KELUM-748285 format. One record per residue: z, y, x of N, C-alpha, C, O in turn; residue number from 0; residue in one letter. Coordinates in steps of 0.2 Angstrom, whole numbers, plus 5000, padded with zeros to 4 digits. Last residue first. Example, Ala and Ser with C-alpha at 12.3 -4.5 7.8 and 13.67 -1.06 7.14 Angstrom:
% KELUM-748285
PT, 5035, 4989, 5064, 5036, 4995, 5068, 5039, 5000, 5064, 5040, 5006, 5067, 1, s
PT, 5039, 4972, 5066, 5039, 4978, 5062, 5039, 4984, 5066, 5042, 4983, 5071, 0, a
END
This chain:
% KELUM-748285
PT, 4838, 5007, 4949, 4833, 5002, 4950, 4832, 4998, 4944, 4828, 4993, 4944, 178, t
PT, 4841, 5024, 4949, 4843, 5018, 4946, 4837, 5013, 4947, 4831, 5015, 4946, 177, a
PT, 4842, 5034, 4963, 4839, 5032, 4957, 4840, 5025, 4955, 4841, 5021, 4959, 176, a
PT, 4856, 5043, 4970, 4852, 5037, 4970, 4849, 5036, 4963, 4852, 5036, 4958, 175, c
PT, 4855, 5060, 4973, 4858, 5055, 4969, 4853, 5049, 4970, 4847, 5049, 4971, 174, a
PT, 4859, 5074, 4983, 4854, 5069, 4981, 4858, 5063, 4978, 4863, 5061, 4980, 173, i
PT, 4864, 5091, 4984, 4865, 5084, 4983, 4859, 5080, 4981, 4855, 5082, 4978, 172, s
PT, 4861, 5102, 4999, 4860, 5100, 4992, 4862, 5093, 4991, 4863, 5089, 4995, 171, i
PT, 4865, 5116, 5008, 4866, 5109, 5007, 4865, 5107, 5000, 4868, 5110, 4995, 170, m
PT, 4856, 5127, 5018, 4860, 5125, 5012, 4861, 5118, 5012, 4857, 5114, 5016, 169, r
PT, 4856, 5130, 5032, 4854, 5135, 5028, 4857, 5134, 5021, 4859, 5138, 5017, 168, r
PT, 4871, 5123, 5040, 4864, 5123, 5038, 4862, 5129, 5033, 4867, 5132, 5031, 167, p
PT, 4882, 5130, 5053, 4880, 5128, 5046, 4873, 5128, 5044, 4869, 5132, 5047, 166, p
PT, 4881, 5120, 5068, 4881, 5126, 5065, 4880, 5125, 5057, 4877, 5120, 5056, 165, p
PT, 4893, 5109, 5074, 4886, 5109, 5071, 4886, 5116, 5067, 4891, 5118, 5064, 164, m
PT, 4902, 5097, 5083, 4901, 5105, 5082, 4894, 5106, 5080, 4889, 5105, 5084, 163, p
PT, 4908, 5084, 5074, 4902, 5086, 5078, 4901, 5094, 5077, 4900, 5096, 5072, 162, v
PT, 4918, 5084, 5065, 4919, 5081, 5071, 4914, 5083, 5076, 4915, 5084, 5082, 161, f
PT, 4914, 5090, 5053, 4920, 5092, 5056, 4921, 5090, 5063, 4924, 5094, 5067, 160, a
PT, 4903, 5082, 5050, 4901, 5089, 5052, 4908, 5092, 5055, 4907, 5097, 5059, 159, r
PT, 4909, 5070, 5047, 4905, 5070, 5052, 4904, 5078, 5055, 4904, 5079, 5061, 158, f
PT, 4916, 5075, 5035, 4920, 5072, 5040, 4916, 5073, 5047, 4918, 5075, 5052, 157, v
PT, 4904, 5077, 5027, 4909, 5083, 5029, 4913, 5081, 5035, 4914, 5085, 5039, 156, s
PT, 4899, 5064, 5026, 4895, 5069, 5029, 4899, 5075, 5031, 4898, 5078, 5037, 155, a
PT, 4910, 5058, 5019, 4909, 5056, 5026, 4904, 5061, 5030, 4905, 5062, 5036, 154, l
PT, 4908, 5064, 5007, 4914, 5065, 5010, 4913, 5063, 5018, 4915, 5067, 5022, 153, v
PT, 4895, 5059, 5004, 4896, 5066, 5004, 4902, 5068, 5008, 4903, 5072, 5012, 152, r
PT, 4897, 5045, 5003, 4893, 5048, 5008, 4894, 5056, 5009, 4894, 5058, 5015, 151, t
PT, 4905, 5044, 4992, 4908, 5043, 4999, 4904, 5046, 5004, 4906, 5048, 5009, 150, g
PT, 4903, 5055, 4979, 4901, 5050, 4983, 4905, 5049, 4989, 4907, 5055, 4992, 149, s
PT, 4907, 5067, 4972, 4911, 5061, 4971, 4909, 5055, 4975, 4912, 5050, 4974, 148, g
PT, 4890, 5073, 4971, 4898, 5075, 4971, 4901, 5068, 4969, 4899, 5065, 4964, 147, q
PT, 4878, 5063, 4981, 4881, 5067, 4975, 4888, 5068, 4975, 4892, 5065, 4979, 146, p
PT, 4875, 5066, 4999, 4876, 5062, 4993, 4879, 5066, 4987, 4881, 5072, 4988, 145, g
PT, 4864, 5079, 5005, 4869, 5074, 5006, 4870, 5071, 4999, 4867, 5072, 4994, 144, i
PT, 4852, 5087, 5014, 4853, 5084, 5008, 4858, 5078, 5009, 4858, 5074, 5013, 143, a
PT, 4851, 5103, 5022, 4854, 5096, 5022, 4855, 5093, 5015, 4857, 5096, 5011, 142, l
PT, 4839, 5113, 5028, 4842, 5111, 5022, 4845, 5104, 5023, 4841, 5100, 5025, 141, t
PT, 4841, 5124, 5043, 4838, 5118, 5039, 4842, 5117, 5033, 4848, 5119, 5032, 140, k
PT, 4848, 5133, 5050, 4842, 5135, 5047, 4839, 5130, 5042, 4834, 5131, 5039, 139, g
PT, 4853, 5121, 5062, 4853, 5128, 5060, 4847, 5130, 5056, 4841, 5129, 5059, 138, r
PT, 4851, 5109, 5067, 4851, 5109, 5060, 4851, 5116, 5057, 4851, 5118, 5051, 137, v
PT, 4852, 5109, 5081, 4845, 5109, 5078, 4845, 5110, 5071, 4840, 5111, 5068, 136, d
PT, 4864, 5106, 5085, 4863, 5113, 5084, 4856, 5114, 5081, 4854, 5119, 5078, 135, e
PT, 4864, 5092, 5087, 4867, 5095, 5081, 4865, 5102, 5080, 4865, 5105, 5074, 134, p
PT, 4848, 5088, 5093, 4855, 5090, 5094, 4858, 5093, 5088, 4854, 5095, 5084, 133, r
PT, 4836, 5085, 5089, 4838, 5081, 5094, 4846, 5082, 5095, 4849, 5078, 5098, 132, a
PT, 4825, 5086, 5077, 4832, 5087, 5077, 4835, 5082, 5083, 4836, 5076, 5081, 131, v
PT, 4810, 5092, 5072, 4813, 5090, 5078, 4821, 5091, 5077, 4823, 5097, 5077, 130, s
PT, 4798, 5088, 5061, 4804, 5092, 5062, 4808, 5089, 5067, 4809, 5083, 5067, 129, v
PT, 4788, 5079, 5059, 4786, 5085, 5063, 4792, 5090, 5064, 4792, 5095, 5067, 128, g
PT, 4793, 5072, 5044, 4789, 5071, 5050, 4787, 5078, 5053, 4786, 5083, 5049, 127, r
PT, 4811, 5076, 5041, 4803, 5076, 5039, 4799, 5075, 5045, 4801, 5077, 5051, 126, r
PT, 4824, 5064, 5044, 4821, 5071, 5045, 4813, 5070, 5043, 4810, 5065, 5043, 125, v
PT, 4839, 5056, 5041, 4832, 5056, 5040, 4829, 5064, 5041, 4833, 5068, 5038, 124, f
PT, 4852, 5046, 5045, 4850, 5053, 5046, 4842, 5053, 5045, 4839, 5049, 5049, 123, f
PT, 4865, 5036, 5037, 4858, 5037, 5040, 4857, 5045, 5040, 4859, 5049, 5036, 122, w
PT, 4877, 5025, 5040, 4876, 5032, 5038, 4870, 5035, 5042, 4869, 5035, 5048, 121, f
PT, 4877, 5009, 5033, 4876, 5013, 5038, 4876, 5020, 5035, 4874, 5022, 5030, 120, p
PT, 4887, 4997, 5027, 4884, 5003, 5024, 4883, 5008, 5029, 4888, 5012, 5031, 119, e
PT, 4888, 4980, 5025, 4887, 4985, 5030, 4884, 4991, 5026, 4879, 4990, 5023, 118, y
PT, 4899, 4973, 5012, 4893, 4974, 5015, 4893, 4980, 5020, 4897, 4984, 5020, 117, f
PT, 4913, 4970, 5011, 4908, 4967, 5007, 4901, 4967, 5010, 4897, 4962, 5010, 116, v
PT, 4927, 4968, 5021, 4921, 4971, 5020, 4916, 4967, 5016, 4915, 4961, 5017, 115, t
PT, 4943, 4966, 5012, 4938, 4965, 5017, 4932, 4969, 5016, 4931, 4973, 5011, 114, g
PT, 4953, 4971, 5004, 4951, 4964, 5003, 4946, 4962, 5008, 4944, 4956, 5009, 113, l
PT, 4965, 4982, 5009, 4958, 4981, 5009, 4957, 4973, 5008, 4961, 4969, 5011, 112, s
PT, 4977, 4989, 4998, 4976, 4984, 5003, 4968, 4982, 5003, 4966, 4981, 4997, 111, e
PT, 4988, 5003, 4994, 4982, 4999, 4994, 4981, 4995, 5000, 4984, 4995, 5005, 110, l
PT, 4999, 5010, 4996, 5000, 5005, 4991, 4993, 5001, 4991, 4993, 4995, 4988, 109, e
PT, 4996, 5021, 5005, 5001, 5016, 5007, 5001, 5010, 5003, 5002, 5004, 5005, 108, p
PT, 4985, 5031, 5008, 4985, 5026, 5002, 4990, 5020, 5004, 4987, 5015, 5005, 107, s
PT, 4988, 5039, 5019, 4986, 5042, 5013, 4986, 5038, 5007, 4988, 5040, 5001, 106, q
PT, 4992, 5029, 5029, 4996, 5035, 5027, 4995, 5038, 5020, 4999, 5040, 5017, 105, a
PT, 4980, 5021, 5029, 4986, 5018, 5027, 4991, 5024, 5025, 4995, 5023, 5020, 104, e
PT, 4967, 5032, 5023, 4970, 5028, 5028, 4977, 5025, 5025, 4978, 5026, 5019, 103, s
PT, 4950, 5034, 5017, 4957, 5035, 5016, 4960, 5031, 5022, 4957, 5028, 5026, 102, t
PT, 4937, 5033, 5020, 4938, 5038, 5015, 4946, 5039, 5015, 4948, 5044, 5012, 101, l
PT, 4933, 5023, 5029, 4934, 5030, 5032, 4936, 5035, 5027, 4937, 5041, 5029, 100, g
PT, 4922, 5013, 5019, 4927, 5013, 5025, 4927, 5021, 5027, 4922, 5024, 5028, 99, g
PT, 4920, 5016, 5002, 4918, 5016, 5008, 4923, 5016, 5014, 4928, 5020, 5013, 98, q
PT, 4925, 5005, 4989, 4927, 5011, 4993, 4924, 5010, 5000, 4925, 5005, 5003, 97, v
PT, 4926, 4997, 4974, 4922, 4997, 4980, 4923, 5004, 4983, 4923, 5009, 4979, 96, f
PT, 4941, 4990, 4967, 4935, 4995, 4967, 4932, 4994, 4973, 4935, 4992, 4978, 95, a
PT, 4954, 4984, 4956, 4950, 4983, 4962, 4944, 4988, 4961, 4942, 4990, 4955, 94, v
PT, 4961, 4989, 4945, 4965, 4984, 4950, 4961, 4984, 4956, 4963, 4983, 4962, 93, a
PT, 4964, 5002, 4934, 4959, 4999, 4939, 4963, 4995, 4944, 4968, 4997, 4947, 92, v
PT, 4973, 5009, 4927, 4972, 5002, 4925, 4967, 4998, 4929, 4965, 4992, 4928, 91, g
PT, 4978, 5021, 4929, 4971, 5021, 4928, 4969, 5014, 4925, 4964, 5013, 4922, 90, s
PT, 4991, 5022, 4933, 4990, 5023, 4926, 4983, 5022, 4924, 4981, 5021, 4918, 89, r
PT, 4991, 5022, 4947, 4993, 5016, 4943, 4992, 5016, 4936, 4991, 5011, 4933, 88, l
PT, 4980, 5028, 4957, 4983, 5030, 4951, 4985, 5024, 4947, 4980, 5021, 4944, 87, d
PT, 4972, 5023, 4967, 4979, 5026, 4969, 4983, 5028, 4963, 4989, 5030, 4964, 86, n
PT, 4961, 5019, 4961, 4965, 5014, 4964, 4972, 5017, 4966, 4977, 5013, 4965, 85, l
PT, 4956, 5032, 4957, 4958, 5027, 4952, 4963, 5021, 4955, 4968, 5019, 4952, 84, r
PT, 4952, 5037, 4969, 4957, 5040, 4965, 4960, 5036, 4960, 4966, 5035, 4959, 83, q
PT, 4943, 5028, 4973, 4949, 5028, 4977, 4954, 5032, 4973, 4960, 5030, 4973, 82, l
PT, 4933, 5031, 4964, 4936, 5024, 4964, 4942, 5024, 4968, 4947, 5021, 4965, 81, n
PT, 4930, 5044, 4967, 4933, 5042, 4961, 4936, 5035, 4960, 4942, 5034, 4958, 80, e
PT, 4924, 5041, 4979, 4929, 5045, 4979, 4933, 5044, 4973, 4939, 5044, 4973, 79, v
PT, 4913, 5032, 4976, 4918, 5029, 4980, 4925, 5034, 4980, 4930, 5032, 4980, 78, a
PT, 4907, 5037, 4960, 4906, 5034, 4967, 4913, 5033, 4970, 4918, 5032, 4967, 77, g
PT, 4909, 5040, 4947, 4904, 5045, 4951, 4903, 5042, 4958, 4898, 5044, 4961, 76, a
PT, 4909, 5024, 4938, 4912, 5030, 4941, 4907, 5035, 4944, 4901, 5033, 4945, 75, s
PT, 4912, 5012, 4925, 4907, 5016, 4930, 4911, 5022, 4932, 4916, 5024, 4929, 74, p
PT, 4921, 4997, 4925, 4921, 5004, 4923, 4917, 5009, 4928, 4918, 5009, 4934, 73, v
PT, 4920, 4981, 4920, 4918, 4986, 4924, 4918, 4993, 4921, 4916, 4994, 4916, 72, l
PT, 4931, 4967, 4919, 4929, 4973, 4915, 4927, 4979, 4920, 4930, 4980, 4925, 71, r
PT, 4930, 4951, 4921, 4929, 4957, 4925, 4927, 4963, 4921, 4921, 4963, 4919, 70, l
PT, 4939, 4937, 4916, 4934, 4942, 4914, 4935, 4948, 4918, 4941, 4951, 4919, 69, q
PT, 4938, 4921, 4923, 4941, 4928, 4924, 4936, 4933, 4921, 4930, 4933, 4923, 68, v
PT, 4933, 4908, 4923, 4937, 4910, 4917, 4940, 4917, 4918, 4945, 4918, 4914, 67, g
PT, 4924, 4906, 4933, 4931, 4903, 4934, 4936, 4905, 4928, 4942, 4905, 4929, 66, s
PT, 4913, 4912, 4929, 4912, 4905, 4930, 4919, 4902, 4931, 4920, 4896, 4929, 65, r
PT, 4917, 4925, 4930, 4916, 4923, 4924, 4916, 4915, 4924, 4919, 4912, 4919, 64, q
PT, 4915, 4928, 4944, 4922, 4927, 4941, 4922, 4924, 4934, 4926, 4920, 4933, 63, l
PT, 4901, 4930, 4944, 4904, 4924, 4948, 4911, 4923, 4945, 4913, 4917, 4944, 62, i
PT, 4898, 4940, 4935, 4895, 4934, 4934, 4899, 4928, 4938, 4900, 4923, 4935, 61, t
PT, 4905, 4950, 4942, 4907, 4949, 4935, 4905, 4942, 4933, 4908, 4938, 4930, 60, q
PT, 4899, 4951, 4954, 4905, 4949, 4954, 4908, 4947, 4947, 4911, 4942, 4946, 59, y
PT, 4887, 4957, 4949, 4887, 4951, 4952, 4893, 4947, 4952, 4894, 4942, 4951, 58, q
PT, 4892, 4970, 4944, 4889, 4965, 4940, 4889, 4958, 4942, 4889, 4953, 4939, 57, r
PT, 4895, 4975, 4957, 4901, 4974, 4952, 4898, 4969, 4947, 4902, 4964, 4945, 56, g
PT, 4883, 4976, 4963, 4888, 4971, 4966, 4893, 4970, 4961, 4895, 4964, 4960, 55, y
PT, 4878, 4987, 4955, 4874, 4980, 4955, 4879, 4975, 4958, 4879, 4969, 4955, 54, v
PT, 4887, 4997, 4957, 4886, 4994, 4950, 4883, 4988, 4951, 4885, 4983, 4947, 53, d
PT, 4885, 4999, 4971, 4892, 4997, 4968, 4892, 4994, 4961, 4895, 4990, 4960, 52, f
PT, 4872, 5003, 4971, 4874, 4997, 4974, 4881, 4995, 4972, 4882, 4989, 4970, 51, d
PT, 4868, 5010, 4955, 4870, 5011, 4962, 4871, 5004, 4965, 4872, 4999, 4961, 50, s
PT, 4866, 5008, 4941, 4860, 5007, 4946, 4862, 5008, 4953, 4858, 5006, 4957, 49, g
PT, 4878, 5020, 4936, 4873, 5015, 4934, 4867, 5014, 4939, 4864, 5019, 4941, 48, p
PT, 4890, 5024, 4950, 4885, 5026, 4945, 4880, 5020, 4943, 4879, 5016, 4947, 47, t
PT, 4903, 5011, 4951, 4899, 5017, 4953, 4894, 5019, 4948, 4895, 5017, 4942, 46, g
PT, 4917, 5004, 4948, 4911, 5002, 4952, 4908, 5009, 4954, 4910, 5011, 4959, 45, t
PT, 4933, 4997, 4946, 4929, 5003, 4946, 4923, 5002, 4950, 4924, 5000, 4956, 44, s
PT, 4938, 4983, 4936, 4935, 4986, 4942, 4931, 4992, 4941, 4927, 4993, 4937, 43, m
PT, 4951, 4974, 4930, 4947, 4980, 4929, 4945, 4982, 4936, 4949, 4983, 4940, 42, t
PT, 4953, 4957, 4924, 4953, 4962, 4929, 4949, 4968, 4928, 4943, 4967, 4926, 41, v
PT, 4961, 4944, 4915, 4956, 4950, 4914, 4958, 4955, 4920, 4964, 4957, 4921, 40, v
PT, 4969, 4935, 4919, 4963, 4932, 4917, 4958, 4938, 4915, 4952, 4937, 4914, 39, k
PT, 4979, 4936, 4935, 4977, 4938, 4928, 4970, 4935, 4926, 4966, 4933, 4930, 38, p
PT, 4988, 4922, 4942, 4983, 4927, 4942, 4981, 4929, 4935, 4981, 4925, 4931, 37, p
PT, 5005, 4919, 4939, 4998, 4916, 4939, 4993, 4922, 4939, 4995, 4928, 4937, 36, l
PT, 5018, 4926, 4950, 5015, 4924, 4944, 5008, 4922, 4945, 5004, 4923, 4950, 35, p
PT, 5024, 4916, 4965, 5023, 4922, 4961, 5019, 4920, 4954, 5018, 4915, 4953, 34, g
PT, 5028, 4906, 4973, 5021, 4908, 4973, 5019, 4914, 4969, 5014, 4917, 4971, 33, l
PT, 5042, 4906, 4970, 5039, 4906, 4977, 5032, 4908, 4977, 5031, 4912, 4982, 32, w
PT, 5043, 4905, 4956, 5047, 4911, 4960, 5044, 4911, 4967, 5043, 4917, 4970, 31, a
PT, 5036, 4894, 4954, 5033, 4900, 4951, 5037, 4906, 4955, 5033, 4911, 4956, 30, i
PT, 5044, 4884, 4960, 5037, 4885, 4962, 5034, 4892, 4960, 5031, 4896, 4963, 29, t
PT, 5056, 4885, 4953, 5056, 4887, 4960, 5049, 4888, 4963, 5047, 4893, 4967, 28, g
PT, 5052, 4881, 4940, 5054, 4888, 4941, 5054, 4890, 4948, 5052, 4896, 4950, 27, a
PT, 5048, 4867, 4944, 5043, 4872, 4941, 5045, 4879, 4942, 5041, 4883, 4944, 26, f
PT, 5061, 4863, 4949, 5055, 4863, 4953, 5050, 4868, 4951, 5047, 4871, 4955, 25, a
PT, 5068, 4864, 4937, 5070, 4868, 4943, 5064, 4868, 4948, 5063, 4874, 4951, 24, a
PT, 5061, 4854, 4929, 5062, 4861, 4927, 5063, 4866, 4933, 5061, 4871, 4934, 23, l
PT, 5064, 4843, 4937, 5057, 4845, 4936, 5057, 4852, 4934, 5053, 4856, 4936, 22, i
PT, 5078, 4842, 4936, 5075, 4843, 4942, 5068, 4845, 4942, 5065, 4850, 4945, 21, l
PT, 5079, 4840, 4922, 5082, 4846, 4925, 5079, 4848, 4932, 5078, 4853, 4933, 20, l
PT, 5073, 4828, 4920, 5071, 4833, 4917, 5073, 4840, 4920, 5069, 4845, 4921, 19, t
PT, 5082, 4820, 4928, 5075, 4821, 4930, 5072, 4827, 4927, 5068, 4830, 4930, 18, a
PT, 5094, 4821, 4921, 5094, 4824, 4928, 5086, 4825, 4930, 5085, 4830, 4933, 17, i
PT, 5089, 4814, 4909, 5092, 4821, 4909, 5092, 4824, 4916, 5090, 4830, 4916, 16, g
PT, 5086, 4801, 4914, 5081, 4806, 4911, 5083, 4813, 4910, 5079, 4818, 4912, 15, y
PT, 5099, 4798, 4918, 5093, 4798, 4923, 5088, 4802, 4920, 5085, 4806, 4924, 14, l
PT, 5107, 4798, 4907, 5108, 4802, 4912, 5103, 4803, 4917, 5101, 4808, 4920, 13, w
PT, 5100, 4788, 4899, 5101, 4794, 4897, 5102, 4799, 4902, 5099, 4805, 4902, 12, f
PT, 5102, 4776, 4908, 5095, 4779, 4906, 5096, 4786, 4904, 5091, 4790, 4906, 11, a
PT, 5116, 4773, 4907, 5113, 4776, 4913, 5106, 4779, 4912, 5105, 4784, 4915, 10, p
PT, 5126, 4778, 4893, 5120, 4774, 4895, 5117, 4777, 4902, 5116, 4783, 4902, 9, r
PT, 5134, 4787, 4887, 5136, 4783, 4893, 5131, 4779, 4896, 5131, 4777, 4902, 8, v
PT, 5128, 4792, 4876, 5129, 4796, 4882, 5132, 4793, 4888, 5132, 4796, 4894, 7, f
PT, 5128, 4781, 4868, 5122, 4784, 4870, 5123, 4788, 4876, 5118, 4788, 4881, 6, l
PT, 5141, 4779, 4864, 5138, 4774, 4869, 5131, 4777, 4872, 5129, 4775, 4877, 5, a
PT, 5143, 4788, 4855, 5147, 4789, 4861, 5143, 4784, 4867, 5143, 4786, 4872, 4, q
PT, 5136, 4783, 4844, 5134, 4790, 4847, 5137, 4791, 4854, 5134, 4793, 4858, 3, k
PT, 5142, 4771, 4842, 5135, 4771, 4844, 5133, 4778, 4847, 5130, 4778, 4852, 2, e
PT, 5159, 4771, 4848, 5154, 4772, 4843, 5147, 4772, 4846, 5146, 4772, 4852, 1, t
PT, 5170, 4759, 4854, 5166, 4765, 4855, 5161, 4765, 4850, 5157, 4760, 4848, 0, m
END
């Protein structure tokens, strides 16, 4: 028996060969079971500069950077544009802030909520001396609602559709001032 043939007959050779194959199979099985590794670069659609969505996006960017994940922030007009980007696979946006109530599972079947980040109430303010006790009391008044593309504007329209309310004298957009 030659030395080369003796190498393949030795029990240690077969033991190491089988161990290597088992380790590779376990590694491949683990990747198949758990899925691919998380990305190192994630794109997030936030909001207008200075808005809550923008501020929270920068905070997440700092937190994720500690774990070696680069969070690319893309400004938007607000929650409506964020939702459009999430529904468009070509946008490159993986995560975004969206107000609850802007979409449903039927409208956005591919989206999944990661949870509630913060409570965002729907406020009604009136000037001192102006009485608004019932929806009918807005007749002839000016309503200021969120800017175009904001979730507040959409939710105000949904609210007006559910509550029988006469049309106001006019509706104007208001924007959040940068802080």
